[in-house]
FIBA-338451 format. One line per field, with one value per residue (C-alpha): residue in three letters; x, y, z. Coordinates in steps of 0.25 Angstrom, whole numbers, plus 5000, padded with zeros to 4 digits. Example, Ala and Ser with C-alpha at 12.3 -4.5 7.8 and 13.67 -1.06 7.14 Angstrom:
BEGIN
aa: ALA/SER
u: 5049/5055
v: 4982/4996
w: 5031/5029
//
This chain:
BEGIN
aa: MET/ARG/ARG/LEU/PRO/LEU/PHE/ARG/PRO/LEU/VAL/LEU/LEU/PRO/ALA/ALA/ALA/ALA/LEU/GLY/ILE/ALA/GLY/ALA/VAL/THR/ALA/GLN/ILE/ALA/GLY/ASP/ARG/GLY/VAL/ALA/PRO/ILE/ASP/SER/SER/GLY/ASN/PHE/GLU/VAL/THR/ASP/VAL/HIS/VAL/ASP/VAL/GLY/ALA/LYS/THR/ALA/GLU/ASP/ALA/ARG/LYS/GLY/GLY/TRP/ARG/LEU/ALA/GLN/ARG/LYS/ALA/TRP/GLN/MET/LEU/SER/LYS/ARG/MET/THR/GLY/HIS/ALA/GLY/SER/LEU/SER/ASP/ALA/THR/LEU/ASN/GLY/LEU/VAL/SER/GLY/ILE/ILE/ILE/GLU/ASN/GLU/GLN/ILE/GLY/PRO/THR/ARG/TYR/ILE/ALA/THR/LEU/GLY/VAL/LEU/PHE/ASP/ARG/GLY/ARG/ALA/GLY/SER/LEU/LEU/GLY/VAL/GLY/GLY/HIS/ALA/PHE/ARG/SER/PRO/PRO/MET/LEU/VAL/ILE/PRO/ILE/GLU/TRP/SER/GLY/GLY/VAL/ALA/ARG/SER/LEU/GLU/ARG/ARG/THR/GLY/TRP/GLN/GLU/ALA/TRP/ALA/ARG/PHE/ARG/THR/GLY/SER/SER/SER/ILE/ASP/TYR/VAL/ARG/PRO/THR/GLY/THR/GLY/SER/ASP/PRO/LEU/LEU/LEU/ASN/LEU/GLY/GLN/THR/GLY/ARG/ARG/ASP/ARG/GLY/TRP/TRP/ARG/MET/VAL/LEU/ASP/GLN/PHE/GLY/ALA/SER/ASP/VAL/LEU/ILE/PRO/VAL/ALA/ARG/LEU/TYR/ARG/GLN/TYR/PRO/GLY/GLY/PRO/VAL/ILE/GLY/VAL/PHE/GLU/ALA/ARG/PHE/GLY/PRO/ASP/ASN/ARG/ARG/ILE/ALA/ARG/PHE/THR/LEU/ARG/VAL/GLU/ASN/ALA/ASP/GLY/VAL/PRO/ALA/LEU/MET/ASP/ALA/GLY/VAL/GLN/ARG/ILE/ASP/GLN/ALA/TYR/GLN/ASN/ALA/LEU/ARG/GLY/GLY/ILE/LEU/ARG/VAL/ASP/PRO/SER/LEU/ALA/TYR/ILE/PRO/PRO/PRO/GLU/GLU/GLU/GLN/ALA/PRO/ASP/GLU/GLY/LEU/GLY/GLU/ASP/ILE/VAL/GLU/MET/THR/PRO/ALA/PRO/VAL/THR/GLY/ALA/THR/PHE/SER/ILE/GLN/PHE/ASP/SER/PRO/SER/ALA/ALA/ALA/ILE/ASN/THR/THR/GLU/ALA/ALA/MET/ARG/ALA/VAL/PRO/GLY/VAL/GLY/SER/ALA/ALA/THR/THR/SER/LEU/ALA/LEU/GLY/GLY/VAL/SER/VAL/MET/GLN/VAL/THR/TYR/ALA/GLY/ASP/VAL/LYS/ALA/LEU/ARG/ALA/ALA/LEU/GLU/ALA/ARG/GLY/TRP/GLN/VAL/ASP/VAL/GLY/GLY/SER/THR/LEU/ARG/ILE/ARG/ARG/PRO/ALA/ALA/PRO/ALA/ALA/PRO/ALA/PRO/PRO/ALA/GLY/GLY/GLY/ALA/THR/ALA/GLY
u: 5263/5267/5257/5260/5254/5242/5246/5259/5253/5246/5259/5263/5251/5255/5269/5261/5252/5264/5270/5257/5256/5271/5269/5257/5265/5277/5268/5262/5276/5283/5282/5282/5279/5286/5286/5295/5289/5297/5304/5294/5303/5296/5297/5286/5281/5274/5267/5261/5270/5268/5279/5281/5294/5301/5316/5327/5329/5321/5331/5330/5315/5315/5324/5315/5303/5309/5313/5299/5293/5301/5296/5281/5282/5287/5276/5266/5273/5274/5259/5255/5263/5262/5250/5258/5267/5282/5294/5309/5321/5325/5338/5330/5320/5331/5335/5321/5317/5320/5314/5306/5295/5292/5277/5276/5285/5286/5300/5301/5313/5310/5299/5296/5282/5280/5273/5283/5283/5293/5298/5303/5312/5302/5313/5318/5305/5298/5307/5305/5290/5289/5282/5293/5299/5289/5274/5264/5262/5254/5259/5265/5254/5256/5251/5245/5241/5230/5227/5215/5217/5209/5202/5215/5220/5235/5243/5258/5257/5261/5266/5254/5252/5246/5258/5267/5259/5260/5275/5277/5269/5278/5273/5281/5270/5260/5256/5254/5266/5265/5272/5272/5276/5285/5277/5290/5292/5279/5272/5262/5258/5256/5250/5239/5224/5222/5229/5221/5208/5214/5209/5218/5226/5236/5240/5240/5249/5259/5259/5260/5272/5279/5278/5280/5266/5255/5242/5239/5234/5227/5226/5218/5218/5207/5210/5199/5202/5191/5196/5210/5217/5206/5204/5209/5201/5207/5199/5208/5205/5213/5211/5218/5219/5217/5202/5205/5197/5195/5197/5197/5192/5194/5195/5205/5205/5215/5213/5222/5231/5243/5238/5237/5250/5245/5232/5239/5247/5235/5228/5240/5240/5225/5225/5237/5229/5217/5226/5232/5218/5214/5226/5223/5208/5211/5206/5219/5224/5232/5223/5225/5223/5236/5244/5255/5251/5262/5263/5258/5269/5273/5271/5283/5284/5286/5300/5302/5309/5304/5298/5285/5271/5266/5251/5243/5234/5223/5226/5216/5209/5215/5209/5209/5212/5212/5204/5202/5188/5184/5170/5163/5163/5153/5152/5158/5145/5147/5161/5156/5145/5155/5164/5153/5148/5162/5164/5150/5155/5159/5174/5178/5187/5189/5185/5191/5191/5206/5204/5193/5187/5173/5165/5174/5180/5186/5194/5192/5201/5193/5199/5192/5193/5193/5198/5193/5183/5176/5176/5170/5159/5156/5154/5146/5137/5134/5130/5143/5148/5163/5175/5188/5202/5213/5211/5202/5187/5178/5164/5151/5137/5128/5120/5105/5095/5089/5074/5064/5058/5044/5033/5029/5017/5018/5013/5000/4987/4976/4964
v: 5382/5368/5358/5343/5333/5327/5313/5312/5306/5295/5290/5286/5278/5265/5266/5269/5257/5248/5252/5250/5236/5233/5239/5230/5217/5222/5224/5210/5203/5212/5216/5209/5195/5181/5172/5160/5148/5142/5129/5118/5106/5094/5096/5091/5104/5104/5117/5123/5117/5125/5125/5132/5130/5137/5137/5145/5154/5158/5151/5138/5139/5141/5129/5121/5125/5121/5107/5105/5110/5099/5088/5093/5094/5080/5075/5082/5078/5063/5063/5069/5060/5047/5048/5048/5058/5054/5060/5062/5067/5082/5078/5070/5081/5091/5083/5082/5097/5106/5119/5126/5136/5147/5149/5158/5159/5167/5167/5171/5171/5157/5152/5149/5147/5145/5138/5131/5123/5112/5107/5092/5087/5078/5067/5065/5067/5058/5046/5047/5048/5037/5045/5047/5060/5062/5064/5064/5078/5084/5088/5102/5113/5128/5137/5150/5157/5168/5178/5187/5199/5212/5208/5205/5192/5190/5177/5180/5194/5199/5193/5188/5182/5170/5167/5169/5159/5149/5152/5149/5136/5124/5113/5101/5095/5097/5087/5098/5102/5117/5125/5139/5150/5162/5173/5178/5180/5177/5170/5182/5182/5167/5164/5173/5174/5175/5162/5154/5157/5152/5139/5137/5124/5128/5141/5133/5123/5133/5140/5127/5122/5134/5131/5116/5113/5104/5111/5124/5127/5141/5144/5156/5165/5177/5186/5195/5205/5209/5223/5229/5222/5212/5197/5191/5180/5171/5162/5152/5143/5131/5130/5122/5120/5128/5128/5135/5124/5127/5115/5122/5135/5140/5153/5157/5170/5178/5190/5200/5202/5197/5183/5183/5175/5164/5164/5162/5151/5144/5145/5139/5127/5125/5126/5116/5106/5108/5105/5093/5088/5090/5083/5071/5071/5071/5085/5092/5086/5091/5096/5087/5098/5104/5093/5096/5095/5092/5101/5094/5087/5094/5086/5083/5089/5078/5076/5083/5078/5064/5065/5059/5066/5070/5066/5075/5066/5071/5067/5059/5065/5063/5052/5049/5064/5066/5078/5082/5085/5093/5090/5093/5081/5084/5069/5055/5052/5065/5060/5047/5053/5063/5052/5043/5055/5058/5043/5044/5055/5050/5050/5049/5037/5038/5048/5047/5057/5060/5071/5069/5081/5078/5090/5098/5096/5083/5080/5069/5064/5060/5054/5059/5055/5070/5084/5093/5100/5087/5083/5096/5095/5081/5085/5097/5088/5080/5092/5096/5110/5110/5120/5116/5120/5113/5098/5100/5101/5106/5100/5104/5100/5112/5117/5112/5123/5130/5125/5135/5144/5141/5150/5162/5162/5147/5134/5133/5131/5121/5127
w: 5032/5027/5025/5027/5017/5022/5017/5024/5037/5029/5023/5037/5040/5033/5041/5054/5052/5049/5062/5069/5064/5067/5081/5084/5080/5088/5100/5099/5099/5108/5122/5136/5132/5132/5144/5143/5151/5162/5162/5157/5160/5165/5180/5190/5197/5211/5215/5227/5237/5250/5261/5274/5281/5293/5295/5302/5290/5278/5268/5276/5276/5261/5259/5268/5261/5247/5252/5258/5245/5238/5247/5246/5231/5229/5237/5229/5216/5220/5224/5211/5202/5210/5220/5233/5239/5240/5247/5244/5251/5249/5242/5232/5230/5228/5215/5210/5212/5200/5205/5216/5212/5222/5221/5234/5246/5259/5266/5281/5290/5294/5286/5271/5266/5251/5239/5230/5218/5215/5202/5201/5190/5182/5178/5192/5199/5189/5191/5206/5205/5195/5184/5174/5169/5158/5157/5146/5140/5129/5116/5116/5118/5114/5125/5121/5135/5133/5144/5144/5153/5152/5140/5132/5128/5128/5125/5122/5117/5131/5143/5151/5165/5158/5149/5161/5169/5158/5157/5172/5171/5173/5162/5167/5175/5164/5154/5144/5135/5135/5124/5130/5121/5127/5119/5112/5097/5089/5100/5102/5087/5087/5100/5104/5106/5092/5089/5100/5091/5078/5073/5061/5063/5053/5061/5074/5068/5064/5078/5086/5077/5081/5095/5094/5100/5096/5101/5109/5123/5126/5141/5143/5155/5157/5168/5174/5185/5194/5197/5198/5210/5211/5208/5195/5188/5178/5169/5162/5150/5145/5130/5119/5104/5092/5095/5108/5116/5131/5140/5154/5160/5175/5183/5194/5202/5210/5220/5212/5201/5209/5208/5193/5191/5201/5194/5180/5186/5191/5178/5171/5180/5179/5164/5163/5171/5162/5150/5156/5159/5145/5140/5149/5145/5130/5127/5125/5112/5100/5089/5077/5068/5073/5068/5058/5044/5034/5022/5009/5001/4988/4976/4968/4954/4943/4937/4924/4912/4913/4899/4903/4902/4916/4917/4927/4936/4945/4959/4966/4978/4991/4999/5014/5018/5033/5040/5054/5058/5070/5076/5089/5098/5110/5113/5109/5101/5093/5090/5085/5077/5070/5066/5061/5053/5047/5043/5035/5026/5013/5010/5025/5027/5043/5054/5068/5080/5083/5093/5103/5111/5117/5119/5109/5095/5091/5078/5069/5058/5045/5032/5020/5005/5000/5004/5015/5006/5002/5017/5021/5010/5014/5029/5026/5017/5030/5038/5045/5046/5042/5044/5037/5041/5033/5035/5048/5047/5058/5057/5065/5064/5061/5073/5074/5071/5083/5086/5081/5092/5097/5091/5099/5107/5112/5106/5098/5105/5100/5094
//
């Protein structure tokens, strides 16, 4: 009997391992994924328009329902934009409406019952409403939707209901300028749960530059199924920034899995409203540490052949360097106290808060006559705990020691 060498299978192990790694990477960037967002043009959108129209035929009832929806939607839009409900002729409305969205409809032989959405052209409708065709919007914000279902978190690795809901969402009426990735190409490798936990600003700048965004929004949806075929509970969170700060949290519920798409759509609308409120309240601001940092200029080599001796001189220390300092700001008094403490540090020329977040982490711009190491040493000498990342410093006051426990046996008794 012929024996096979024992070492032959071991030779194939490196190749098998390489194939396994390649297969894992291929599985992460391939498969059923990629949802392109719908038209994001600047249309005014009016939803939840209910109509109930009867006619001789089903087609006439449907046409009558759509005409009635246009009239009711215009009244709702004009009241929302100007404070009072207006009316226009059907011929004028036909020139303003750019689309009808069928949310739900029931068609009978002589009756039409539906819930519709109506899209109005922003430029033409805005001129009639006297509000103009343009509105204030935020800087471009990259959206990374995270869905937790069955204990597993997915972003763009696979097509999810949460990503599809964000793709269906019409952003024309929102003051947030959303940048919604499609999930194709290298998107799953760059935009995933791991990236949302990364704090390195340099890596974030590289990712945001690829999508033309200034900051990041992280809407999170967690789905909990009570039992097969039973109610589904969705817990939604609106988060933003490289520090993954939460600004809103709420819970929605549907009776069964058939209502999950509607649950997701309602979650997107509520989170969009939370982001708009945060923008108006000054909470949703672009992190200054994500601003573009130009590369250092290269020093020009001295010209050769001049016949002169080159005297090497020791460069003078850089004065007036600017650093970003992140600090806890639970109240306005804490901000004033921290600014005063920074100005008292030797070598600090100026200290001013540039990004205010009461109850969170604010950012201060400090001009210091020295490098970041010297500034860190000066702050630690004054009792601060300092973490350094590039030209950004995170400072904290050390926690106060806990009070000693009372001695066992109660208090002392007088003799």
